[in-house]
Z-matrix of the N, CA and C atoms (Angstrom, degrees):
N
C 1 1.460
C 2 1.518 1 110.45
N 3 1.321 2 115.51 1 155.20
C 4 1.462 3 123.38 2 -179.74
C 5 1.517 4 108.65 3 -129.78
N 6 1.328 5 116.51 4 140.29
C 7 1.459 6 121.99 5 173.78
C 8 1.520 7 109.26 6 -105.90
N 9 1.329 8 116.49 7 138.91
C 10 1.460 9 120.53 8 177.56
C 11 1.519 10 109.49 9 -137.11
N 12 1.322 11 115.93 10 152.54
C 13 1.452 12 122.28 11 179.29
C 14 1.518 13 111.03 12 -107.50
N 15 1.332 14 116.38 13 137.62
C 16 1.460 15 122.47 14 -176.85
C 17 1.531 16 110.41 15 -111.80
N 18 1.323 17 116.61 16 132.45
C 19 1.453 18 120.52 17 173.46
C 20 1.526 19 110.55 18 -76.23
N 21 1.329 20 114.89 19 156.01
C 22 1.457 21 120.65 20 -179.88
C 23 1.524 22 110.47 21 -74.93
N 24 1.346 23 115.45 22 147.20
C 25 1.450 24 121.39 23 172.82
C 26 1.516 25 110.93 24 -96.58
N 27 1.307 26 115.90 25 -154.15
C 28 1.465 27 120.23 26 -175.27
C 29 1.521 28 113.51 27 -98.18
N 30 1.337 29 117.30 28 -5.44
C 31 1.460 30 120.10 29 -178.61
C 32 1.526 31 110.17 30 -122.69
N 33 1.335 32 116.71 31 168.01
C 34 1.465 33 120.84 32 -179.84
C 35 1.522 34 111.70 33 -67.26
N 36 1.334 35 117.01 34 -23.37
C 37 1.455 36 120.91 35 179.24
C 38 1.522 37 112.35 36 -76.67
N 39 1.315 38 116.69 37 -11.23
C 40 1.473 39 120.26 38 -178.14
C 41 1.530 40 110.53 39 -119.47
N 42 1.342 41 116.36 40 45.04
C 43 1.456 42 121.05 41 177.42
C 44 1.526 43 110.46 42 -70.74
N 45 1.332 44 115.27 43 154.57
C 46 1.467 45 120.52 44 176.57
C 47 1.521 46 110.31 45 -62.12
N 48 1.334 47 116.83 46 143.23
C 49 1.454 48 120.92 47 -177.42
C 50 1.522 49 110.32 48 -162.88
N 51 1.323 50 115.89 49 178.37
C 52 1.464 51 123.12 50 176.37
C 53 1.522 52 108.10 51 -117.41
N 54 1.339 53 115.66 52 140.75
C 55 1.461 54 121.72 53 176.82
C 56 1.527 55 109.90 54 -121.26
N 57 1.316 56 115.49 55 141.40
C 58 1.458 57 122.34 56 171.82
C 59 1.526 58 107.15 57 -108.28
N 60 1.350 59 115.96 58 125.68
C 61 1.457 60 122.14 59 -174.07
C 62 1.529 61 110.32 60 -114.25
N 63 1.319 62 115.08 61 151.71
C 64 1.458 63 121.40 62 167.49
C 65 1.522 64 108.55 63 -84.87
N 66 1.328 65 117.17 64 128.03
C 67 1.473 66 120.33 65 178.82
C 68 1.527 67 111.71 66 -74.95
N 69 1.320 68 117.32 67 -16.50
C 70 1.464 69 120.17 68 -179.62
C 71 1.534 70 111.87 69 -87.49
N 72 1.332 71 116.39 70 -47.84
C 73 1.465 72 119.85 71 -176.66
C 74 1.522 73 113.39 72 -97.96
N 75 1.343 74 116.93 73 -14.97
C 76 1.469 75 123.91 74 -174.98
C 77 1.531 76 112.17 75 63.78
N 78 1.328 77 116.31 76 18.98
C 79 1.455 78 120.55 77 176.77
C 80 1.530 79 110.44 78 -86.74
N 81 1.332 80 116.28 79 147.77
C 82 1.457 81 121.97 80 174.95
C 83 1.524 82 109.15 81 -76.20
N 84 1.341 83 116.45 82 124.62
C 85 1.463 84 121.63 83 -178.50
C 86 1.528 85 111.74 84 -96.26
N 87 1.340 86 116.93 85 -39.69
C 88 1.461 87 121.85 86 -177.52
C 89 1.520 88 109.22 87 -142.82
N 90 1.325 89 115.85 88 144.95
C 91 1.466 90 123.70 89 172.93
C 92 1.517 91 107.22 90 -130.99
N 93 1.334 92 117.56 91 129.34
C 94 1.467 93 119.64 92 -179.72
C 95 1.527 94 109.95 93 -153.21
N 96 1.327 95 115.23 94 167.31
C 97 1.462 96 121.49 95 178.32
C 98 1.513 97 114.54 96 93.21
N 99 1.336 98 118.64 97 4.83
C 100 1.463 99 120.87 98 178.90
C 101 1.531 100 110.20 99 -56.93
N 102 1.337 101 116.42 100 127.97
C 103 1.452 102 121.52 101 178.50
C 104 1.509 103 115.24 102 85.53
N 105 1.337 104 118.06 103 -5.73
C 106 1.470 105 121.33 104 -178.31
C 107 1.517 106 112.92 105 -97.71
N 108 1.334 107 117.99 106 -19.66
C 109 1.460 108 121.32 107 -177.18
C 110 1.525 109 110.10 108 -107.37
N 111 1.347 110 114.90 109 137.83
C 112 1.460 111 120.31 110 -173.36
C 113 1.519 112 111.64 111 -75.12
N 114 1.324 113 117.48 112 -51.73
C 115 1.461 114 122.18 113 -173.84
C 116 1.529 115 111.46 114 -117.64
N 117 1.312 116 115.67 115 -48.57
C 118 1.451 117 121.91 116 -177.47
C 119 1.508 118 109.77 117 -178.59
N 120 1.314 119 116.14 118 -176.22
C 121 1.461 120 122.34 119 -179.94
C 122 1.523 121 107.44 120 -113.53
N 123 1.332 122 116.28 121 116.74
C 124 1.473 123 120.31 122 -173.85
C 125 1.516 124 113.48 123 -91.76
N 126 1.346 125 118.58 124 -19.06
C 127 1.462 126 120.95 125 -179.84
C 128 1.521 127 109.02 126 -159.97
N 129 1.339 128 116.45 127 145.71
C 130 1.462 129 122.12 128 176.89
C 131 1.529 130 108.94 129 -139.79
N 132 1.338 131 116.61 130 154.73
C 133 1.467 132 121.81 131 176.79
C 134 1.514 133 109.10 132 -153.89
N 135 1.345 134 116.32 133 141.30
C 136 1.459 135 122.19 134 172.93
C 137 1.525 136 109.85 135 -82.03
N 138 1.331 137 115.76 136 150.91
C 139 1.462 138 120.66 137 175.07
C 140 1.518 139 110.45 138 -79.49
N 141 1.359 140 115.47 139 157.36
C 142 1.456 141 121.09 140 168.92
C 143 1.532 142 110.12 141 -88.40
N 144 1.333 143 115.88 142 -22.22
C 145 1.457 144 121.96 143 179.23
C 146 1.526 145 110.11 144 -74.93
N 147 1.334 146 117.16 145 144.99
C 148 1.468 147 122.58 146 174.25
C 149 1.525 148 113.07 147 58.26
N 150 1.328 149 116.28 148 34.95
C 151 1.455 150 119.32 149 175.96
C 152 1.507 151 114.33 150 64.82
N 153 1.329 152 117.12 151 28.95
C 154 1.456 153 120.52 152 177.85
C 155 1.513 154 114.09 153 78.37
N 156 1.327 155 118.06 154 27.27
C 157 1.463 156 120.45 155 -176.76
C 158 1.525 157 113.39 156 -81.41
N 159 1.343 158 117.64 157 -6.83
C 160 1.455 159 121.14 158 175.75
C 161 1.528 160 109.83 159 -107.89
N 162 1.328 161 115.10 160 148.75
C 163 1.468 162 122.04 161 173.05
C 164 1.523 163 108.41 162 -125.37
N 165 1.319 164 115.49 163 133.31
C 166 1.464 165 123.41 164 175.95
C 167 1.522 166 108.37 165 -102.96
N 168 1.327 167 116.60 166 135.52
C 169 1.462 168 120.56 167 -176.75
C 170 1.527 169 110.73 168 -136.18
N 171 1.331 170 115.37 169 153.51
C 172 1.461 171 122.58 170 175.24
C 173 1.518 172 108.63 171 -117.97
N 174 1.322 173 116.23 172 123.19
C 175 1.465 174 121.58 173 175.75
C 176 1.531 175 108.48 174 -74.89
N 177 1.329 176 116.08 175 134.17
C 178 1.464 177 120.69 176 -179.64
C 179 1.520 178 112.28 177 -84.42
N 180 1.330 179 117.29 178 11.41
C 181 1.456 180 121.13 179 179.01
C 182 1.520 181 112.93 180 -77.45
N 183 1.303 182 115.62 181 -172.77
C 184 1.465 183 121.49 182 -172.95
C 185 1.523 184 112.88 183 -60.80
N 186 1.329 185 118.84 184 -38.12
C 187 1.460 186 121.76 185 -176.10
C 188 1.527 187 113.55 186 -91.06
N 189 1.336 188 118.05 187 -7.97
C 190 1.479 189 122.82 188 177.73
C 191 1.531 190 111.94 189 53.46
N 192 1.319 191 117.19 190 48.19
C 193 1.460 192 122.22 191 -175.76
C 194 1.533 193 111.29 192 -63.30
N 195 1.352 194 116.00 193 133.04
C 196 1.460 195 122.21 194 171.19
C 197 1.521 196 108.44 195 -90.69
N 198 1.325 197 117.09 196 136.17
C 199 1.463 198 120.20 197 178.55
C 200 1.521 199 110.03 198 -137.24
N 201 1.334 200 115.73 199 147.94
C 202 1.462 201 123.01 200 178.76
C 203 1.523 202 108.29 201 -118.18
N 204 1.340 203 115.79 202 131.61
C 205 1.456 204 122.01 203 -173.94
C 206 1.529 205 111.07 204 -126.25
N 207 1.333 206 116.31 205 145.34
C 208 1.453 207 122.44 206 165.27
C 209 1.528 208 104.54 207 -92.97
N 210 1.339 209 116.82 208 100.24
C 211 1.455 210 120.04 209 -162.58
C 212 1.522 211 114.60 210 -73.04
N 213 1.339 212 118.16 211 -26.85
C 214 1.466 213 118.00 212 -179.49
C 215 1.534 214 112.06 213 -62.33
N 216 1.347 215 115.87 214 -31.27
C 217 1.459 216 120.40 215 -178.92
C 218 1.522 217 112.75 216 -110.65
N 219 1.332 218 117.35 217 -4.73
C 220 1.453 219 120.33 218 -179.44
C 221 1.511 220 113.54 219 70.76
N 222 1.350 221 117.29 220 24.90
C 223 1.460 222 121.26 221 -177.63
C 224 1.526 223 110.87 222 -86.34
N 225 1.318 224 117.12 223 130.25
C 226 1.457 225 122.83 224 173.73
C 227 1.524 226 108.42 225 -82.08
N 228 1.333 227 116.94 226 115.84
C 229 1.463 228 121.37 227 -176.12
C 230 1.526 229 112.81 228 -89.44
N 231 1.331 230 117.46 229 -28.25
C 232 1.461 231 120.68 230 -179.47
C 233 1.511 232 110.82 231 176.89
N 234 1.324 233 116.23 232 159.55
C 235 1.455 234 120.28 233 176.75
C 236 1.519 235 109.33 234 -151.95
N 237 1.340 236 115.12 235 158.91
C 238 1.456 237 121.12 236 -177.91
C 239 1.520 238 108.75 237 -154.59
N 240 1.342 239 116.25 238 146.42
C 241 1.460 240 121.20 239 172.96
C 242 1.522 241 108.11 240 -83.64
N 243 1.336 242 118.59 241 123.91
C 244 1.465 243 119.95 242 -177.39
C 245 1.511 244 111.80 243 -66.01
N 246 1.359 245 115.28 244 154.36
C 247 1.463 246 120.41 245 -179.69
C 248 1.522 247 111.17 246 -72.54
N 249 1.334 248 116.55 247 -18.69
C 250 1.460 249 121.25 248 176.77
C 251 1.525 250 108.10 249 -123.50
N 252 1.323 251 116.95 250 150.14
C 253 1.458 252 119.43 251 -165.05
C 254 1.522 253 114.49 252 -81.92
N 255 1.314 254 120.17 253 -36.46
C 256 1.461 255 120.77 254 -173.18
C 257 1.520 256 109.52 255 -108.27
N 258 1.317 257 116.39 256 96.66
C 259 1.460 258 122.25 257 176.75
C 260 1.525 259 108.04 258 -84.09
N 261 1.321 260 116.69 259 126.89
C 262 1.464 261 121.47 260 -175.54
C 263 1.521 262 113.62 261 -106.30
N 264 1.333 263 118.23 262 -20.72
C 265 1.463 264 121.45 263 -180.00
C 266 1.520 265 108.59 264 -160.00
N 267 1.338 266 116.52 265 158.11
C 268 1.451 267 120.00 266 -177.64
C 269 1.519 268 110.09 267 -155.42
N 270 1.349 269 114.35 268 154.27
C 271 1.454 270 122.82 269 179.83
C 272 1.530 271 108.77 270 -151.49
N 273 1.319 272 115.77 271 162.54
C 274 1.461 273 122.23 272 169.59
C 275 1.523 274 109.22 273 -97.82
N 276 1.339 275 116.22 274 144.35
C 277 1.457 276 120.11 275 164.14
C 278 1.523 277 108.48 276 -76.18
N 279 1.342 278 115.83 277 168.44
C 280 1.460 279 119.87 278 179.84
C 281 1.522 280 112.61 279 -65.20
N 282 1.352 281 116.99 280 -26.52
C 283 1.469 282 120.42 281 -179.76
C 284 1.525 283 112.99 282 -91.71
N 285 1.332 284 116.97 283 4.05
C 286 1.452 285 120.50 284 177.37
C 287 1.508 286 115.07 285 99.22
N 288 1.350 287 119.13 286 -7.99
C 289 1.456 288 120.33 287 174.32
C 290 1.530 289 109.76 288 -66.29
N 291 1.323 290 116.39 289 160.18
C 292 1.458 291 122.66 290 -172.50
C 293 1.527 292 110.28 291 -108.92
N 294 1.331 293 115.98 292 136.05
C 295 1.466 294 122.15 293 178.79
C 296 1.526 295 108.37 294 -118.87
N 297 1.332 296 117.18 295 128.40
C 298 1.460 297 120.55 296 177.31
C 299 1.526 298 110.40 297 -126.73
N 300 1.332 299 114.95 298 154.74
C 301 1.464 300 122.10 299 173.58
C 302 1.523 301 107.89 300 -124.06
N 303 1.335 302 116.48 301 155.93
C 304 1.460 303 118.53 302 -175.85
C 305 1.517 304 112.24 303 -136.85
N 306 1.333 305 114.20 304 177.10
C 307 1.457 306 121.49 305 -174.81
C 308 1.524 307 112.73 306 -74.73
N 309 1.338 308 118.23 307 -9.06
C 310 1.467 309 121.52 308 176.80
C 311 1.523 310 112.54 309 -93.82
N 312 1.336 311 117.80 310 -2.93
C 313 1.457 312 121.22 311 179.00
C 314 1.522 313 114.51 312 92.43
N 315 1.332 314 118.16 313 13.86
C 316 1.459 315 122.22 314 -179.10
C 317 1.525 316 111.15 315 -99.79
N 318 1.333 317 115.46 316 147.05
C 319 1.455 318 123.18 317 169.62
C 320 1.524 319 108.02 318 -110.40
N 321 1.345 320 116.35 319 133.25
C 322 1.458 321 122.04 320 -178.15
C 323 1.525 322 108.96 321 -124.32
N 324 1.330 323 115.90 322 135.85
C 325 1.456 324 122.27 323 179.31
C 326 1.527 325 108.40 324 -111.37
N 327 1.330 326 115.80 325 126.86
C 328 1.466 327 121.94 326 177.94
C 329 1.520 328 109.30 327 -110.96
N 330 1.336 329 116.06 328 130.19
C 331 1.462 330 122.19 329 171.86
C 332 1.525 331 108.79 330 -107.60
N 333 1.323 332 115.93 331 168.67
C 334 1.461 333 120.73 332 -179.54
C 335 1.531 334 108.99 333 -119.91
N 336 1.344 335 116.66 334 136.64
C 337 1.457 336 120.03 335 -178.82
C 338 1.532 337 110.82 336 -88.82
N 339 1.321 338 116.14 337 -177.12
C 340 1.462 339 121.22 338 -175.07
C 341 1.526 340 112.81 339 -66.24
N 342 1.335 341 116.60 340 -18.28
C 343 1.463 342 120.55 341 178.36
C 344 1.521 343 112.74 342 -93.72
N 345 1.338 344 116.98 343 2.71
C 346 1.450 345 120.91 344 179.36
C 347 1.514 346 114.54 345 85.84
N 348 1.347 347 117.86 346 10.50
C 349 1.462 348 121.32 347 179.77
C 350 1.529 349 110.24 348 -92.64
N 351 1.314 350 116.44 349 137.05
C 352 1.463 351 121.19 350 179.89
C 353 1.527 352 110.35 351 -89.47
N 354 1.332 353 115.92 352 143.54
C 355 1.467 354 122.03 353 179.05
C 356 1.525 355 109.02 354 -143.26
N 357 1.336 356 116.33 355 158.17
C 358 1.464 357 121.41 356 -179.58
C 359 1.519 358 109.38 357 -74.88
N 360 1.329 359 116.62 358 117.29
C 361 1.458 360 122.06 359 177.35
C 362 1.518 361 111.17 360 -85.43
N 363 1.331 362 116.86 361 -40.87
C 364 1.455 363 121.18 362 177.35
C 365 1.517 364 109.54 363 -162.03
N 366 1.310 365 115.18 364 160.58
C 367 1.454 366 122.01 365 179.86
C 368 1.521 367 107.99 366 -150.91
N 369 1.339 368 116.85 367 137.42
C 370 1.463 369 119.27 368 179.75
C 371 1.521 370 110.23 369 -150.67
N 372 1.329 371 114.89 370 153.82
C 373 1.463 372 120.74 371 177.95
C 374 1.522 373 108.93 372 -81.78
N 375 1.329 374 116.55 373 121.10
C 376 1.456 375 121.57 374 -174.14
C 377 1.517 376 113.01 375 -108.00
N 378 1.329 377 117.78 376 -32.40
C 379 1.464 378 122.27 377 -175.54
C 380 1.520 379 110.19 378 -138.54
N 381 1.324 380 113.66 379 160.72
C 382 1.459 381 120.61 380 171.82
C 383 1.523 382 107.75 381 -80.66
N 384 1.318 383 116.50 382 107.84
C 385 1.465 384 124.23 383 -175.96
C 386 1.528 385 110.06 384 71.74
N 387 1.330 386 117.04 385 -152.11
C 388 1.443 387 121.88 386 -162.73
C 389 1.517 388 116.64 387 -67.06
N 390 1.355 389 114.55 388 146.74
C 391 1.458 390 122.93 389 172.62
C 392 1.526 391 107.05 390 -104.72
N 393 1.305 392 116.63 391 124.51
C 394 1.461 393 120.66 392 -174.32
C 395 1.518 394 113.51 393 -97.45
N 396 1.349 395 118.20 394 -19.64
C 397 1.457 396 119.82 395 -174.33
C 398 1.519 397 111.19 396 -153.16
N 399 1.340 398 115.54 397 141.66
C 400 1.462 399 123.86 398 171.06
C 401 1.525 400 108.46 399 -127.38
N 402 1.325 401 116.55 400 139.13
C 403 1.462 402 121.69 401 173.52
C 404 1.524 403 108.19 402 -138.85
N 405 1.340 404 117.17 403 124.29
C 406 1.459 405 121.80 404 174.94
C 407 1.522 406 108.21 405 -96.35
N 408 1.323 407 117.19 406 113.30
C 409 1.450 408 121.73 407 179.82
C 410 1.529 409 109.95 408 -77.87
N 411 1.323 410 116.20 409 163.07
C 412 1.460 411 120.94 410 -170.52
C 413 1.522 412 113.44 411 -64.74
N 414 1.355 413 117.81 412 -26.35
C 415 1.462 414 119.66 413 -178.76
C 416 1.523 415 112.74 414 -88.91
N 417 1.348 416 117.12 415 3.21
C 418 1.459 417 120.48 416 177.05
C 419 1.512 418 115.19 417 99.84
N 420 1.320 419 117.74 418 8.39
C 421 1.465 420 120.91 419 175.28
C 422 1.519 421 109.23 420 -87.22
N 423 1.336 422 116.04 421 127.86
C 424 1.459 423 121.56 422 175.77
C 425 1.519 424 109.13 423 -97.04
N 426 1.328 425 117.16 424 127.54
C 427 1.461 426 122.10 425 173.41
C 428 1.518 427 109.03 426 -103.79
N 429 1.330 428 115.86 427 133.17
C 430 1.465 429 120.77 428 175.98
C 431 1.525 430 109.21 429 -124.16
N 432 1.330 431 116.07 430 141.84
C 433 1.461 432 120.80 431 -178.94
C 434 1.507 433 111.48 432 -121.60
N 435 1.328 434 116.47 433 133.80
C 436 1.454 435 122.15 434 -179.24
C 437 1.519 436 112.15 435 -102.34
N 438 1.326 437 115.33 436 131.54
C 439 1.461 438 119.78 437 179.85
C 440 1.523 439 111.45 438 -76.02
N 441 1.337 440 117.55 439 -38.82
C 442 1.464 441 121.21 440 -176.75
C 443 1.524 442 112.31 441 -87.56
N 444 1.349 443 118.01 442 -43.57
C 445 1.471 444 119.63 443 -176.01
C 446 1.533 445 113.20 444 -86.73
N 447 1.366 446 116.62 445 -6.37
C 448 1.475 447 123.30 446 176.38
C 449 1.533 448 112.39 447 62.14
N 450 1.332 449 117.78 448 22.30
C 451 1.459 450 120.93 449 -177.57
C 452 1.527 451 111.46 450 -99.01
N 453 1.340 452 115.21 451 146.22
C 454 1.450 453 122.96 452 166.75
C 455 1.520 454 106.32 453 -116.62
N 456 1.331 455 116.67 454 123.32
C 457 1.459 456 121.40 455 -174.05
C 458 1.520 457 109.50 456 -122.93
N 459 1.328 458 116.10 457 137.78
C 460 1.467 459 122.55 458 176.97
C 461 1.524 460 109.16 459 -102.72
N 462 1.342 461 116.24 460 131.95
C 463 1.461 462 123.62 461 -179.11
C 464 1.526 463 108.98 462 -124.35
N 465 1.328 464 117.03 463 140.74
C 466 1.460 465 122.17 464 179.69
C 467 1.527 466 109.39 465 -91.74
N 468 1.342 467 116.76 466 104.12
C 469 1.464 468 119.84 467 -177.93
C 470 1.524 469 112.26 468 -69.83
N 471 1.328 470 117.37 469 -17.78
C 472 1.465 471 121.04 470 179.48
C 473 1.520 472 112.17 471 -86.53
N 474 1.352 473 116.50 472 -9.55
C 475 1.469 474 122.21 473 178.84
C 476 1.529 475 110.16 474 -122.30
N 477 1.336 476 115.64 475 44.99
C 478 1.464 477 121.61 476 175.93
C 479 1.526 478 112.28 477 57.87
N 480 1.324 479 115.68 478 35.14
C 481 1.457 480 123.98 479 176.67
C 482 1.532 481 113.20 480 61.30
N 483 1.318 482 114.27 481 43.06
C 484 1.460 483 120.07 482 171.27
C 485 1.520 484 109.02 483 -68.64
N 486 1.352 485 116.21 484 136.35
C 487 1.456 486 119.53 485 179.56
C 488 1.527 487 110.06 486 -68.75
N 489 1.343 488 115.59 487 131.01
C 490 1.458 489 121.30 488 179.41
C 491 1.525 490 110.24 489 -92.76
N 492 1.319 491 116.24 490 -54.08
C 493 1.464 492 121.58 491 -179.63
C 494 1.515 493 108.32 492 -165.76
N 495 1.319 494 116.21 493 171.33
C 496 1.456 495 120.86 494 177.11
C 497 1.524 496 109.83 495 -151.20
N 498 1.322 497 115.23 496 160.83
C 499 1.459 498 121.55 497 173.37
C 500 1.518 499 108.15 498 -142.22
N 501 1.319 500 115.92 499 159.15
C 502 1.461 501 120.77 500 -179.24
C 503 1.511 502 109.34 501 -125.34
N 504 1.336 503 115.90 502 128.37
C 505 1.456 504 120.36 503 179.74
C 506 1.516 505 110.86 504 -73.22
N 507 1.320 506 115.85 505 152.37
C 508 1.456 507 120.62 506 177.10
C 509 1.527 508 110.34 507 -65.49
N 510 1.316 509 115.66 508 147.67
C 511 1.464 510 120.84 509 -176.82
C 512 1.525 511 112.06 510 -60.21
N 513 1.327 512 117.22 511 -32.60
C 514 1.465 513 119.83 512 -175.56
C 515 1.531 514 113.37 513 -69.90
N 516 1.345 515 118.22 514 -22.11
C 517 1.472 516 119.68 515 179.13
C 518 1.519 517 111.89 516 -90.53
N 519 1.343 518 118.36 517 -19.05
C 520 1.452 519 121.88 518 176.90
C 521 1.519 520 113.53 519 95.63
N 522 1.329 521 115.07 520 172.85
C 523 1.459 522 121.43 521 179.84
C 524 1.514 523 112.03 522 -76.16
N 525 1.322 524 115.40 523 171.55
C 526 1.461 525 121.95 524 -175.37
C 527 1.533 526 110.24 525 -77.42
N 528 1.334 527 115.23 526 130.80
C 529 1.456 528 120.93 527 172.03
C 530 1.526 529 111.23 528 -104.05
N 531 1.321 530 116.53 529 -43.81
C 532 1.470 531 120.71 530 -179.37
C 533 1.517 532 110.68 531 -153.82
N 534 1.337 533 115.92 532 154.50
C 535 1.469 534 123.37 533 178.95
C 536 1.521 535 107.71 534 -130.47
N 537 1.342 536 116.43 535 139.88
C 538 1.457 537 119.74 536 177.24
C 539 1.523 538 109.71 537 -148.64
N 540 1.339 539 118.78 538 136.70
C 541 1.470 540 120.35 539 179.22
C 542 1.531 541 111.29 540 -64.12
N 543 1.329 542 116.69 541 141.85
C 544 1.462 543 119.49 542 176.30
C 545 1.515 544 111.54 543 -68.71
N 546 1.327 545 116.61 544 -36.65
C 547 1.469 546 121.89 545 179.94
C 548 1.531 547 108.45 546 -131.79
N 549 1.328 548 117.63 547 84.01
C 550 1.476 549 120.26 548 -177.73
C 551 1.524 550 111.90 549 -52.94
N 552 1.342 551 114.77 550 134.23
C 553 1.462 552 120.48 551 -179.61
C 554 1.512 553 114.22 552 95.19
N 555 1.331 554 117.26 553 -15.80
C 556 1.462 555 120.38 554 177.36
C 557 1.524 556 109.41 555 -98.99
N 558 1.333 557 115.78 556 152.11
C 559 1.463 558 121.11 557 -173.91
C 560 1.527 559 112.62 558 -103.00
N 561 1.340 560 117.38 559 36.41
C 562 1.465 561 119.10 560 -177.93
C 563 1.528 562 113.06 561 -88.26
N 564 1.334 563 118.27 562 -9.18
C 565 1.458 564 121.09 563 175.83
C 566 1.512 565 115.58 564 79.29
N 567 1.325 566 118.47 565 0.90
C 568 1.461 567 121.09 566 -178.79
C 569 1.523 568 110.49 567 -80.23
N 570 1.318 569 116.34 568 132.38
C 571 1.456 570 121.62 569 -175.07
C 572 1.526 571 111.02 570 -136.12
N 573 1.330 572 114.52 571 160.48
C 574 1.459 573 121.91 572 166.10
C 575 1.522 574 107.96 573 -102.51
N 576 1.330 575 116.28 574 144.45
C 577 1.461 576 121.70 575 178.35
C 578 1.525 577 108.55 576 -129.30
N 579 1.325 578 116.48 577 123.83
C 580 1.454 579 121.48 578 170.90
C 581 1.517 580 109.06 579 -97.99
N 582 1.327 581 117.49 580 139.98
C 583 1.465 582 120.49 581 -175.30
C 584 1.528 583 111.62 582 -115.69
N 585 1.328 584 115.16 583 168.39
C 586 1.465 585 120.55 584 -178.55
C 587 1.519 586 112.06 585 -71.91
N 588 1.342 587 117.88 586 -11.52
C 589 1.466 588 121.79 587 175.36
C 590 1.524 589 111.80 588 -100.21
N 591 1.327 590 116.26 589 21.78
C 592 1.469 591 122.83 590 175.82
C 593 1.520 592 113.54 591 62.52
N 594 1.322 593 115.92 592 34.65
C 595 1.459 594 121.21 593 172.16
C 596 1.525 595 109.09 594 -102.02
N 597 1.329 596 115.90 595 148.72
C 598 1.460 597 122.24 596 172.88
C 599 1.522 598 107.50 597 -118.65
N 600 1.345 599 116.30 598 124.68
C 601 1.458 600 122.69 599 -177.79
C 602 1.516 601 109.28 600 -116.67
N 603 1.354 602 115.39 601 154.11
C 604 1.462 603 119.92 602 172.17
C 605 1.516 604 107.98 603 -131.60
N 606 1.333 605 115.38 604 146.32
C 607 1.460 606 120.23 605 -179.22
C 608 1.513 607 110.12 606 159.67
N 609 1.326 608 116.28 607 -155.91
C 610 1.454 609 121.73 608 177.92
C 611 1.512 610 108.30 609 -153.34
N 612 1.332 611 116.15 610 172.36
C 613 1.458 612 120.08 611 178.68
C 614 1.519 613 111.55 612 -74.45
N 615 1.333 614 117.47 613 -11.35
C 616 1.461 615 121.42 614 178.73
C 617 1.529 616 112.01 615 -92.40
N 618 1.326 617 117.23 616 -14.06
C 619 1.455 618 121.10 617 177.73
C 620 1.519 619 108.78 618 -140.08
N 621 1.310 620 117.73 619 175.83
C 622 1.462 621 119.42 620 -175.70
C 623 1.529 622 111.40 621 -77.85
N 624 1.336 623 115.16 622 162.87
C 625 1.458 624 121.44 623 178.33
C 626 1.527 625 109.20 624 -96.58
N 627 1.334 626 115.02 625 137.51
C 628 1.449 627 122.01 626 178.07
C 629 1.525 628 109.43 627 -114.18
N 630 1.311 629 115.74 628 146.01
C 631 1.452 630 120.92 629 -177.91
C 632 1.524 631 110.47 630 -79.64
N 633 1.349 632 114.71 631 127.42
C 634 1.462 633 120.12 632 176.75
C 635 1.520 634 110.06 633 -84.73
N 636 1.321 635 115.17 634 -42.18
C 637 1.467 636 118.94 635 174.90
C 638 1.521 637 109.36 636 -154.07
């Protein structure tokens, strides 16, 4: 399944919302969030907790509200205004906490209290300027990619986000646009990287990256 965010149209029938799609039939399975988003949905992510039954979303409105949904029933579980205004990427931790990246190069971790309210657990500067991509690997390693500094950095989410290692892409291939595991669910560290110069690379932080196209 795939989650996508829809921008609002000009009528009440075209309000911003989230859709869950079948990748096999391309049919819409669920629609939720009508009336909750100001302008549109700029980013979405499935949880690793509970078999992906939660969806995290960023409102593209003025306050950039983060919200967590139980998508099968369309239930809003919680929301929070981020400490920084332009959220560029987001992921769930394995325990359900929320990880966001922003255009200033910071990563912010949100936890939830006993009343269901989200709060900032920690925040740190990860890159020089904007972070374009976050990927939480199955063993708890967070990968972050920088568009300006061309770095891919691995962080240990189980050790308070201690930096594990980093690599820097060559200037000729461009900065990081997106990161995706080659074999989701496996712990081999191999990833695909899309760049701002329309290159696709494959490799890992333990070996060099090779151009796919």
